[in-house]
BABA-928565 format. One record per residue (C-alpha): x negated, y, z negated; residue in one letter; residue number from 1. Coordinates in pm, whole numbers. Example, Ala and Ser with C-alpha at 12.3 -4.5 7.8 and 13.67 -1.06 7.14 Angstrom:
u = -1230 v = -450 w = -780 aa = a i = 1
u = -1367 v = -106 w = -714 aa = s i = 2
END
This chain:
u = 1523 v = -4142 w = -6948 aa = m i = 1
u = 1631 v = -4306 w = -7278 aa = d i = 2
u = 1479 v = -4620 w = -7419 aa = i i = 3
u = 1842 v = -4798 w = -7445 aa = g i = 4
u = 1913 v = -4725 w = -7064 aa = a i = 5
u = 1544 v = -4916 w = -6951 aa = l i = 6
u = 1639 v = -5205 w = -7152 aa = f i = 7
u = 1993 v = -5222 w = -7001 aa = i i = 8
u = 1851 v = -5172 w = -6648 aa = l i = 9
u = 1588 v = -5421 w = -6708 aa = l i = 10
u = 1852 v = -5702 w = -6825 aa = a i = 11
u = 2059 v = -5615 w = -6509 aa = l i = 12
u = 1750 v = -5696 w = -6300 aa = v i = 13
u = 1674 v = -6013 w = -6512 aa = i i = 14
u = 2053 v = -6125 w = -6462 aa = v i = 15
u = 2059 v = -6041 w = -6066 aa = i i = 16
u = 1696 v = -6206 w = -5994 aa = a i = 17
u = 1838 v = -6514 w = -6191 aa = m i = 18
u = 2142 v = -6525 w = -5986 aa = y i = 19
u = 1932 v = -6508 w = -5673 aa = l i = 20
u = 1680 v = -6764 w = -5753 aa = a i = 21
u = 1956 v = -7045 w = -5895 aa = q i = 22
u = 1968 v = -7200 w = -5547 aa = p i = 23
u = 1572 v = -7252 w = -5577 aa = y i = 24
u = 1604 v = -7368 w = -5902 aa = m i = 25
u = 1853 v = -7655 w = -5835 aa = e i = 26
u = 1741 v = -7969 w = -5713 aa = r i = 27
u = 2009 v = -8116 w = -5506 aa = s i = 28
u = 1841 v = -8404 w = -5325 aa = v i = 29
u = 2058 v = -8585 w = -5065 aa = v i = 30
u = 1962 v = -8920 w = -5053 aa = l i = 31
u = 2002 v = -9107 w = -4704 aa = v i = 32
u = 1967 v = -9439 w = -4662 aa = s i = 33
u = 1717 v = -9587 w = -4403 aa = a i = 34
u = 1997 v = -9735 w = -4189 aa = e i = 35
u = 2179 v = -9374 w = -4143 aa = e i = 36
u = 1834 v = -9213 w = -4037 aa = l i = 37
u = 1796 v = -9498 w = -3781 aa = e i = 38
u = 2126 v = -9449 w = -3633 aa = l i = 39
u = 2085 v = -9072 w = -3610 aa = s i = 40
u = 1741 v = -9104 w = -3411 aa = a i = 41
u = 1941 v = -9331 w = -3187 aa = l i = 42
u = 2186 v = -9072 w = -3136 aa = f i = 43
u = 1954 v = -8818 w = -3098 aa = a i = 44
u = 1724 v = -9050 w = -2831 aa = k i = 45
u = 2067 v = -9114 w = -2654 aa = r i = 46
u = 2175 v = -8712 w = -2644 aa = d i = 47
u = 1822 v = -8632 w = -2508 aa = q i = 48
u = 1854 v = -8889 w = -2221 aa = a i = 49
u = 2193 v = -8748 w = -2134 aa = i i = 50
u = 2082 v = -8371 w = -2132 aa = s i = 51
u = 1756 v = -8523 w = -1965 aa = s i = 52
u = 1992 v = -8669 w = -1686 aa = l i = 53
u = 2218 v = -8371 w = -1683 aa = k i = 54
u = 1893 v = -8140 w = -1619 aa = e i = 55
u = 1785 v = -8391 w = -1359 aa = l i = 56
u = 2072 v = -8375 w = -1181 aa = e i = 57
u = 2089 v = -7980 w = -1176 aa = f i = 58
u = 1724 v = -7992 w = -1050 aa = d i = 59
u = 1804 v = -8222 w = -743 aa = n i = 60
u = 2075 v = -8016 w = -655 aa = s i = 61
u = 1870 v = -7726 w = -647 aa = l i = 62
u = 1590 v = -7895 w = -436 aa = g i = 63
u = 1338 v = -7864 w = -728 aa = k i = 64
u = 1277 v = -8252 w = -758 aa = v i = 65
u = 1121 v = -8422 w = -433 aa = p i = 66
u = 1364 v = -8663 w = -277 aa = e i = 67
u = 1128 v = -8953 w = -324 aa = e i = 68
u = 1090 v = -8916 w = -700 aa = d i = 69
u = 1446 v = -8843 w = -812 aa = y i = 70
u = 1576 v = -9236 w = -795 aa = p i = 71
u = 1273 v = -9314 w = -995 aa = r i = 72
u = 1299 v = -9045 w = -1252 aa = q i = 73
u = 1705 v = -9086 w = -1282 aa = r i = 74
u = 1646 v = -9483 w = -1323 aa = e i = 75
u = 1415 v = -9455 w = -1582 aa = e i = 76
u = 1616 v = -9183 w = -1771 aa = l i = 77
u = 1900 v = -9435 w = -1723 aa = m i = 78
u = 1730 v = -9729 w = -1857 aa = k i = 79
u = 1618 v = -9514 w = -2190 aa = e i = 80
u = 2003 v = -9405 w = -2220 aa = g i = 81
u = 2127 v = -9743 w = -2174 aa = a i = 82
u = 1832 v = -9876 w = -2420 aa = e i = 83
u = 1954 v = -9622 w = -2705 aa = a i = 84
u = 2313 v = -9719 w = -2627 aa = m i = 85
u = 2225 v = -10083 w = -2669 aa = r i = 86
u = 2049 v = -10015 w = -2983 aa = q i = 87
u = 2374 v = -9827 w = -3164 aa = i i = 88
u = 2574 v = -10111 w = -3047 aa = d i = 89
u = 2352 v = -10359 w = -3207 aa = e i = 90
u = 2332 v = -10156 w = -3510 aa = f i = 91
u = 2699 v = -10139 w = -3543 aa = k i = 92
u = 2696 v = -10486 w = -3451 aa = a i = 93
u = 2874 v = -10486 w = -3134 aa = s i = 94
u = 2778 v = -10760 w = -2828 aa = g i = 95
u = 2807 v = -10460 w = -2498 aa = i i = 96
u = 2549 v = -10528 w = -2228 aa = t i = 97
u = 2318 v = -10315 w = -2047 aa = i i = 98
u = 2557 v = -10265 w = -1744 aa = s i = 99
u = 2835 v = -10132 w = -1988 aa = e i = 100
u = 2570 v = -9891 w = -2168 aa = n i = 101
u = 2498 v = -9759 w = -1825 aa = e i = 102
u = 2872 v = -9684 w = -1737 aa = n i = 103
u = 2902 v = -9521 w = -2070 aa = q i = 104
u = 2637 v = -9328 w = -1994 aa = l i = 105
u = 2756 v = -9233 w = -1658 aa = e i = 106
u = 3083 v = -9125 w = -1816 aa = n i = 107
u = 2914 v = -8924 w = -2088 aa = a i = 108
u = 2723 v = -8752 w = -1806 aa = i i = 109
u = 3018 v = -8666 w = -1647 aa = a i = 110
u = 3220 v = -8553 w = -1918 aa = e i = 111
u = 2920 v = -8324 w = -1980 aa = r i = 112
u = 2934 v = -8204 w = -1643 aa = r i = 113
u = 3277 v = -8119 w = -1642 aa = i i = 114
u = 3282 v = -7931 w = -1981 aa = e i = 115
u = 2983 v = -7717 w = -1873 aa = s i = 116
u = 3034 v = -7588 w = -1518 aa = t i = 117
u = 3330 v = -7374 w = -1408 aa = p i = 118
u = 3542 v = -7471 w = -1130 aa = t i = 119
u = 3497 v = -7353 w = -764 aa = d i = 120
u = 3853 v = -7177 w = -795 aa = d i = 121
u = 3777 v = -6978 w = -1106 aa = a i = 122
u = 3400 v = -6859 w = -943 aa = i i = 123
u = 3633 v = -6753 w = -585 aa = g i = 124
u = 3869 v = -6582 w = -859 aa = d i = 125
u = 3617 v = -6380 w = -1028 aa = d i = 126
u = 3442 v = -6270 w = -739 aa = l i = 127
u = 3755 v = -6189 w = -571 aa = e i = 128
u = 3856 v = -5965 w = -877 aa = s i = 129
u = 3507 v = -5805 w = -850 aa = m i = 130
u = 3526 v = -5709 w = -495 aa = i i = 131
u = 3877 v = -5564 w = -536 aa = s i = 132
u = 3747 v = -5384 w = -880 aa = a i = 133
u = 3472 v = -5235 w = -625 aa = r i = 134
u = 3704 v = -5144 w = -345 aa = r i = 135
u = 3935 v = -4926 w = -589 aa = s i = 136
u = 3624 v = -4743 w = -735 aa = k i = 137
u = 3526 v = -4662 w = -374 aa = r i = 138
u = 3857 v = -4522 w = -261 aa = k i = 139
u = 3822 v = -4262 w = -573 aa = k i = 140
u = 3482 v = -4147 w = -469 aa = k i = 141
u = 3577 v = -4008 w = -152 aa = s i = 142
u = 3647 v = -3632 w = -260 aa = g i = 143
u = 3359 v = -3420 w = -138 aa = g i = 144
u = 3058 v = -3278 w = -271 aa = f i = 145
u = 3001 v = -2955 w = -503 aa = c i = 146
u = 2956 v = -2650 w = -332 aa = p i = 147
u = 2720 v = -2500 w = -532 aa = n i = 148
u = 2507 v = -2802 w = -628 aa = c i = 149
u = 2604 v = -3079 w = -375 aa = g i = 150
u = 2678 v = -3333 w = -672 aa = h i = 151
u = 2916 v = -3607 w = -533 aa = p i = 152
u = 3304 v = -3536 w = -667 aa = l i = 153
u = 3606 v = -3756 w = -687 aa = l i = 154
u = 3910 v = -3655 w = -537 aa = s i = 155
u = 4094 v = -3587 w = -876 aa = e i = 156
u = 3808 v = -3354 w = -1018 aa = d i = 157
u = 3899 v = -2990 w = -1066 aa = k i = 158
u = 3546 v = -2946 w = -1194 aa = f i = 159
u = 3183 v = -3055 w = -1094 aa = c i = 160
u = 3060 v = -3296 w = -1348 aa = t i = 161
u = 2707 v = -3160 w = -1260 aa = s i = 162
u = 2701 v = -2817 w = -1280 aa = c i = 163
u = 3065 v = -2703 w = -1384 aa = g i = 164
u = 3173 v = -2482 w = -1108 aa = k i = 165
u = 3577 v = -2505 w = -975 aa = k i = 166
u = 3587 v = -2761 w = -713 aa = a i = 167
END
């Protein structure tokens, strides 16, 4: 290889390396105020309480949570969520009471439950379509067996898919 080609290749490698390293060299720091951090933490705490309540409701519906523990756990999670929402409201300088926070929390849980669970009709429709597809496949399969190898044949098969003998 020529020395000029080596220099061109080396220059190309250096340019590519600089291009790839550029994001790591830049020092772009996004400053976030303490208030924004606190508000973000409060929203995360609220979302965690909602998710925990949703999981508790699901576990209760499956019978995983003992009946005597469920009300106590639900009340604790409701208090945590309501407290987070109260702090958010205080942070935003609103005067909302804890009972209103509990209502907001219940509404948020109901909205998430509606968004995440399919309706019974949709499940029933899916089951019906799967059953009808299975029935139509069954009707096609009743074609007999290959006289040579005994492999099952469909009614429209002219040759055995296993051994190739004419059906």
